[in-house]
C-alpha positions as a printed NumPy array, in Angstrom:
array([[ 20.165,  33.046,  -3.072],
       [ 20.703,  29.41 ,  -2.107],
       [ 21.714,  26.744,  -4.571],
       [ 18.618,  24.621,  -4.085],
       [ 19.961,  21.651,  -6.018],
       [ 23.565,  21.458,  -4.857],
       [ 23.127,  19.867,  -1.406],
       [ 20.389,  17.393,  -2.434],
       [ 22.502,  16.446,  -5.457],
       [ 25.463,  15.621,  -3.199],
       [ 23.234,  13.287,  -1.219],
       [ 21.358,  11.724,  -4.148],
       [ 24.236,  11.431,  -6.616],
       [ 27.196,  10.906,  -4.274],
       [ 25.635,   9.558,  -1.084],
       [ 27.053,  12.382,   1.069],
       [ 24.749,  12.71 ,   4.086],
       [ 25.039,  16.201,   5.582],
       [ 21.989,  15.869,   7.797],
       [ 18.305,  16.479,   7.197],
       [ 18.654,  20.122,   8.203],
       [ 20.875,  20.814,   5.189],
       [ 18.862,  18.834,   2.665],
       [ 15.521,  20.286,   3.749],
       [ 16.45 ,  23.601,   5.331],
       [ 13.704,  25.363,   7.346],
       [ 15.445,  28.733,   7.084],
       [ 12.615,  30.795,   5.484],
       [ 15.21 ,  31.898,   2.903],
       [ 13.704,  32.893,  -0.445],
       [ 15.317,  31.895,  -3.726],
       [ 14.065,  33.125,  -7.107],
       [ 14.205,  30.013,  -9.285],
       [ 12.983,  31.794, -12.45 ],
       [ 11.71 ,  35.205, -13.44 ],
       [  8.658,  35.801, -11.262],
       [  8.852,  32.41 ,  -9.499],
       [ 10.298,  31.924,  -6.006],
       [ 10.676,  29.144,  -3.437],
       [ 10.839,  29.799,   0.305],
       [ 12.539,  27.087,   2.349],
       [ 10.509,  26.284,   5.443],
       [  8.675,  23.427,   7.084],
       [  7.214,  22.857,   4.538],
       [  8.32 ,  24.915,   1.536],
       [  6.252,  27.683,  -0.061],
       [  6.236,  28.42 ,  -3.802],
       [  5.24 ,  31.909,  -4.99 ],
       [  4.338,  33.261,  -8.432],
       [  4.444,  36.989,  -9.13 ],
       [  1.708,  37.623, -11.732],
       [  1.334,  41.412, -11.812],
       [ -2.18 ,  40.985, -10.475],
       [ -1.323,  39.604,  -7.058],
       [  0.858,  36.769,  -5.798],
       [ -0.19 ,  33.136,  -6.155],
       [  1.125,  30.936,  -3.33 ],
       [  1.256,  27.167,  -3.115],
       [  1.102,  26.222,   0.575],
       [  1.988,  28.467,   3.514],
       [  4.176,  26.227,   5.741],
       [  3.449,  25.437,   9.407],
       [  2.009,  28.137,  11.68 ],
       [  5.319,  28.743,  13.465],
       [  6.978,  29.651,  10.143],
       [  4.15 ,  31.812,   8.786],
       [  5.562,  35.17 ,   9.84 ],
       [  9.085,  34.27 ,   8.684],
       [  7.799,  33.18 ,   5.293],
       [  5.792,  36.404,   4.98 ],
       [  8.828,  38.522,   5.895],
       [ 10.995,  36.844,   3.245],
       [  8.219,  37.157,   0.699],
       [  7.894,  40.897,   1.3  ],
       [ 11.596,  41.423,   0.598],
       [ 10.917,  39.934,  -2.848],
       [  7.557,  41.484,  -3.751],
       [  5.041,  44.011,  -2.413],
       [  2.195,  42.553,  -4.467],
       [ -0.803,  41.518,  -2.382],
       [ -1.423,  37.797,  -2.042],
       [ -4.339,  37.115,  -4.374],
       [ -4.509,  33.314,  -4.256],
       [ -3.382,  30.6  ,  -1.835],
       [ -3.549,  27.024,  -3.115],
       [ -3.408,  24.128,  -0.674],
       [ -1.641,  21.138,  -2.192],
       [ -3.148,  19.091,   0.656],
       [ -4.395,  19.528,   4.198],
       [ -1.364,  18.668,   6.371],
       [ -0.668,  21.207,   9.107],
       [  2.846,  21.929,   7.851],
       [  1.44 ,  22.973,   4.456],
       [ -1.531,  25.115,   5.528],
       [ -0.701,  26.345,   9.029],
       [  0.912,  29.624,   7.981],
       [ -2.167,  30.936,   6.154],
       [ -3.259,  32.959,   9.174],
       [ -0.222,  35.246,   8.818],
       [ -1.21 ,  36.176,   5.256],
       [ -4.867,  36.685,   6.163],
       [ -3.892,  38.96 ,   9.083],
       [ -1.63 ,  41.021,   6.786],
       [ -4.508,  41.745,   4.419],
       [ -6.629,  42.915,   7.368],
       [ -3.885,  45.185,   8.673],
       [ -3.265,  46.732,   5.238],
       [ -6.918,  46.932,   4.25 ],
       [ -6.427,  44.651,   1.267],
       [ -8.855,  42.064,  -0.08 ],
       [ -8.553,  38.672,   1.569],
       [ -6.728,  36.119,  -0.621],
       [ -8.867,  33.44 ,  -2.213],
       [ -7.935,  30.057,  -0.763],
       [ -8.369,  26.963,  -2.919],
       [ -8.07 ,  23.305,  -1.998],
       [ -9.468,  19.862,  -2.7  ],
       [-12.898,  19.1  ,  -1.24 ],
       [-11.389,  16.557,   1.179],
       [ -9.27 ,  19.237,   2.865],
       [-12.294,  20.489,   4.841],
       [-13.181,  17.123,   6.441],
       [ -9.482,  16.616,   7.209],
       [ -9.449,  19.907,   9.157],
       [-12.561,  18.867,  11.098],
       [-10.994,  15.482,  11.839],
       [ -7.829,  17.18 ,  13.109],
       [ -9.921,  19.341,  15.432],
       [-11.744,  16.293,  16.815],
       [ -8.459,  14.422,  17.437],
       [ -6.314,  17.408,  18.495],
       [ -4.907,  15.843,  21.662],
       [ -3.937,  12.602,  19.951],
       [ -2.233,  14.373,  17.05 ],
       [ -0.372,  16.754,  19.355],
       [  1.078,  13.86 ,  21.385],
       [  1.97 ,  11.753,  18.338],
       [  3.726,  14.6  ,  16.517],
       [  5.567,  15.738,  19.646],
       [  7.007,  12.232,  20.001],
       [  7.8  ,  11.886,  16.309],
       [  9.534,  15.179,  15.617],
       [ 10.697,  16.894,  18.808],
       [  9.633,  17.959,  22.3  ],
       [  6.441,  19.964,  21.972],
       [  8.087,  23.185,  23.133],
       [ 10.701,  22.934,  20.39 ],
       [  8.255,  21.846,  17.718],
       [  6.253,  25.038,  18.292],
       [  2.968,  23.689,  17.11 ],
       [ -0.188,  25.795,  17.034],
       [ -1.681,  27.794,  19.868],
       [  1.557,  28.847,  21.559],
       [  1.096,  31.139,  24.556],
       [ -2.691,  30.783,  24.585],
       [ -4.722,  29.321,  27.46 ],
       [ -6.318,  25.914,  27.124],
       [ -5.021,  22.664,  25.647],
       [ -1.99 ,  22.735,  23.368],
       [ -2.902,  22.533,  19.7  ],
       [ -1.61 ,  20.235,  16.992],
       [ -2.521,  22.612,  14.158],
       [ -3.075,  26.334,  13.623],
       [ -5.587,  28.291,  15.631],
       [ -7.84 ,  28.508,  13.753],
       [ -7.611,  26.261,  10.694],
       [ -8.191,  28.523,   7.68 ],
       [-10.666,  26.714,   5.457],
       [-10.562,  26.896,   1.643],
       [-12.985,  29.365,   0.078],
       [-13.15 ,  27.312,  -3.119],
       [-12.909,  23.54 ,  -3.4  ],
       [-12.67 ,  21.152,  -6.32 ],
       [-13.069,  17.419,  -6.86 ],
       [-11.137,  16.42 , -10.014],
       [ -9.794,  19.602, -11.595],
       [-10.235,  23.356, -11.708],
       [ -8.549,  26.354, -13.299],
       [ -8.092,  30.024, -12.573],
       [ -6.029,  32.8  , -14.108],
       [ -4.159,  35.658, -12.496],
       [ -2.294,  38.514, -14.151],
       [  0.685,  37.992, -16.445],
       [  3.847,  35.975, -16.059],
       [  6.848,  36.484, -18.373],
       [  5.565,  33.776, -20.742],
       [  1.981,  35.016, -20.875],
       [ -1.147,  34.58 , -18.82 ],
       [ -0.713,  32.641, -15.596],
       [ -3.163,  29.783, -15.725],
       [ -3.228,  27.442, -12.755],
       [ -4.684,  23.955, -13.067],
       [ -5.238,  21.836,  -9.973],
       [ -5.527,  18.098, -10.609],
       [ -6.757,  15.411,  -8.262],
       [ -6.385,  11.897,  -9.675],
       [ -7.123,   9.686,  -6.675],
       [-10.533,   9.135,  -5.099],
       [-10.759,   9.57 ,  -1.352],
       [ -7.544,  11.559,  -0.811],
       [ -6.84 ,  15.278,  -0.619],
       [ -3.379,  15.438,  -2.205],
       [ -3.545,  17.432,  -5.42 ],
       [ -1.015,  17.316,  -8.213],
       [ -0.315,  20.776,  -9.541],
       [  0.266,  22.072, -13.027],
       [  1.09 ,  25.591, -14.135],
       [ -0.031,  26.34 , -17.667],
       [  0.673,  29.798, -19.131],
       [ -1.155,  29.302, -22.423],
       [ -3.009,  26.647, -24.335],
       [ -0.769,  23.634, -24.853],
       [  1.255,  23.803, -28.056],
       [  3.025,  20.449, -27.79 ],
       [  2.406,  17.063, -26.272],
       [  5.193,  14.651, -25.324],
       [  5.809,  11.578, -23.192],
       [  8.755,  10.564, -21.039],
       [  8.808,   6.759, -20.594],
       [ 11.396,   6.979, -17.794],
       [  9.105,   9.021, -15.523],
       [  5.815,   7.968, -17.184],
       [  4.914,  11.662, -17.458],
       [  2.612,  12.981, -20.174],
       [  3.424,  16.657, -20.811],
       [  1.12 ,  19.131, -22.539],
       [  2.729,  22.521, -22.947],
       [  3.962,  23.35 , -19.45 ],
       [  1.435,  21.016, -17.853],
       [  1.73 ,  17.335, -17.076],
       [ -0.034,  14.205, -15.879],
       [  1.984,  11.544, -14.108],
       [  1.796,   7.734, -13.959],
       [  0.679,   7.318, -17.575],
       [  1.645,   3.819, -18.807],
       [  3.687,   3.577, -22.003],
       [  1.025,   1.306, -23.515],
       [ -1.584,   4.049, -23.033],
       [  0.658,   6.616, -24.741],
       [  1.195,   4.273, -27.725],
       [ -2.414,   3.057, -28.026],
       [ -3.653,   3.1  , -31.627],
       [ -6.951,   2.527, -33.398],
       [ -6.837,   1.85 , -37.142],
       [ -3.237,   3.032, -37.259],
       [ -3.928,   6.371, -35.516],
       [ -2.433,   7.237, -32.151],
       [ -5.442,   8.043, -29.963],
       [ -3.825,  10.603, -27.64 ],
       [ -2.064,  12.539, -30.413],
       [ -5.235,  12.596, -32.483],
       [ -7.267,  13.808, -29.491],
       [ -4.733,  16.545, -28.759],
       [ -4.586,  17.744, -32.372],
       [ -8.092,  19.166, -31.959],
       [ -7.3  ,  20.944, -28.699],
       [ -3.789,  22.35 , -29.089],
       [ -3.04 ,  26.009, -29.599],
       [ -2.377,  25.724, -33.369],
       [ -5.065,  23.494, -34.861],
       [ -4.508,  24.392, -38.497],
       [ -4.482,  21.589, -41.036],
       [ -2.414,  21.462, -44.239],
       [ -4.279,  22.247, -47.455],
       [ -4.606,  19.001, -49.431],
       [ -4.622,  19.093, -53.257],
       [ -6.763,  21.82 , -54.774],
       [ -8.993,  22.201, -51.742],
       [ -9.615,  25.813, -50.853],
       [ -7.769,  27.274, -47.834],
       [ -9.318,  26.871, -44.371],
       [-12.004,  29.344, -43.355],
       [-10.971,  32.219, -41.031],
       [-13.69 ,  30.929, -38.704],
       [-11.364,  28.062, -37.821],
       [ -9.132,  30.573, -36.043],
       [-11.874,  31.274, -33.488],
       [-10.586,  28.992, -30.751],
       [ -9.955,  29.203, -26.989],
       [ -6.726,  31.012, -26.159],
       [ -6.084,  28.854, -23.111],
       [ -6.44 ,  25.301, -21.877],
       [-10.05 ,  24.791, -20.808],
       [-11.082,  22.973, -17.644],
       [-13.159,  20.499, -19.642],
       [-10.042,  19.556, -21.629],
       [ -8.451,  18.33 , -18.409],
       [-11.545,  16.332, -17.424],
       [-11.844,  14.871, -20.927],
       [ -8.18 ,  13.906, -20.976],
       [ -8.354,  12.18 , -17.597],
       [-11.443,  10.261, -18.752],
       [ -9.664,   9.267, -21.983],
       [ -6.601,   8.052, -20.081],
       [ -8.809,   5.937, -17.813],
       [-10.586,   4.383, -20.814],
       [ -7.322,   3.634, -22.615],
       [ -5.906,   2.157, -19.436],
       [ -8.837,  -0.225, -19.179],
       [ -8.495,  -1.192, -22.821],
       [ -4.814,  -1.941, -22.315],
       [ -5.643,  -4.15 , -19.338],
       [ -8.236,  -6.016, -21.454],
       [ -5.812,  -6.788, -24.277],
       [ -4.433,  -9.941, -22.657],
       [ -7.929, -11.33 , -22.083],
       [ -8.978, -10.394, -25.607],
       [ -5.911, -12.109, -27.065],
       [ -6.634, -15.228, -25.014],
       [-10.26 , -15.305, -26.214],
       [ -9.189, -14.9  , -29.845],
       [ -6.591, -17.687, -29.477],
       [ -9.157, -20.062, -27.988],
       [-11.569, -19.309, -30.825],
       [ -8.908, -19.836, -33.487],
       [ -7.622, -23.011, -31.844],
       [-11.106, -24.466, -31.492],
       [-12.657, -26.999, -33.897],
       [-14.026, -25.849, -37.248],
       [-17.731, -26.464, -37.866],
       [-18.792, -27.879, -41.201],
       [-21.482, -26.362, -43.367],
       [-23.795, -29.288, -42.573],
       [-23.361, -28.777, -38.833],
       [-24.135, -25.075, -39.116],
       [-27.18 , -25.722, -41.282],
       [-28.457, -28.378, -38.867],
       [-28.096, -25.899, -36.018],
       [-30.164, -23.35 , -37.925],
       [-27.306, -20.897, -38.346],
       [-28.277, -20.22 , -41.97 ],
       [-31.989, -19.65 , -41.367],
       [-33.078, -16.131, -42.249],
       [-35.54 , -14.418, -39.928],
       [-38.922, -13.487, -41.34 ],
       [-39.658,  -9.865, -41.974],
       [-42.446,  -8.11 , -40.13 ],
       [-44.72 ,  -8.373, -43.184],
       [-44.066, -12.099, -43.464],
       [-44.814, -12.966, -39.863],
       [-48.158, -14.647, -39.42 ],
       [-48.685, -15.153, -43.191],
       [-48.857, -18.744, -44.332],
       [-47.495, -19.619, -47.731],
       [-45.639, -16.388, -48.115],
       [-42.8  , -16.947, -50.533],
       [-39.397, -15.541, -49.752],
       [-37.777, -13.068, -52.072],
       [-35.951, -14.377, -55.091],
       [-32.84 , -16.327, -54.316],
       [-33.289, -16.456, -50.507],
       [-34.175, -20.124, -50.436],
       [-31.114, -21.   , -52.471],
       [-28.725, -18.592, -50.794],
       [-26.665, -21.248, -49.035],
       [-27.197, -24.113, -51.483],
       [-24.159, -25.519, -53.196]])
């Protein structure tokens, strides 16, 4: 098994450049990074989760590496591939899917379910419409076309930029979705796909085994972590935002974490057993709600400077005397519905003298 961190660390920490081929090695070598979790080095890499109910793959590399990735995977596990998740629609991340689909046909197994963001499909159609342009551009950028081994090798007709055919997602999502598959060492394997940016098809990925038990924030990376899941690019001001002395995010999470029990205060009777009836995993609507909350808090943070400026201008402005307010009608009380249209109706006791010295 390769030491996946050693060579990149030499380059990042010590500035030792050993060439791109050593930092990002397209060798199709598989390394088990944790119990039931493997990474296959290719162009681009493939991550595999062994769940006991079928393998879950993230990306499948470029078409030319598909068979090599599959061969390395089969030395590690004989489980059928149950799910393939596209992180995005680039050819070097989705091109190898055909090899896995063909294997299921040859072995008479169910076809893996393929999941990707809704913008992956129009990207595939755009690639098909601009095949010749993309083939020429990529051949110039990376290598001679024969060495790059892009799609459609050995087949009649024009050379292809991508796989032949593009394997479309069976299931698409817009902002977030979840699915579960088998058991990992730490419990149920729950996969959450997040898409934070409108108009793109690059999904951030989070693996969540169980409902989140803790929530934390790393100001250095601006990452908000919930259990084993995370959301990136969360400003520190959003994490620290308070209303009436209560931290908004922590308070929100306290009603959605795995253990939601509250301490018994004073002589109050213990909590009802009904309070234990709660979801045993992180629900999809929790993710949507959290993203909405982060957006709202972000907008409030951005408004704080304008709100402070408005308050300062009000406080620095001139004070109005009681006579000026009275002359402007600020102290006049509106008539009630029963008083409207009635002449000579006397106001209730004390109203007329309410603002008299």
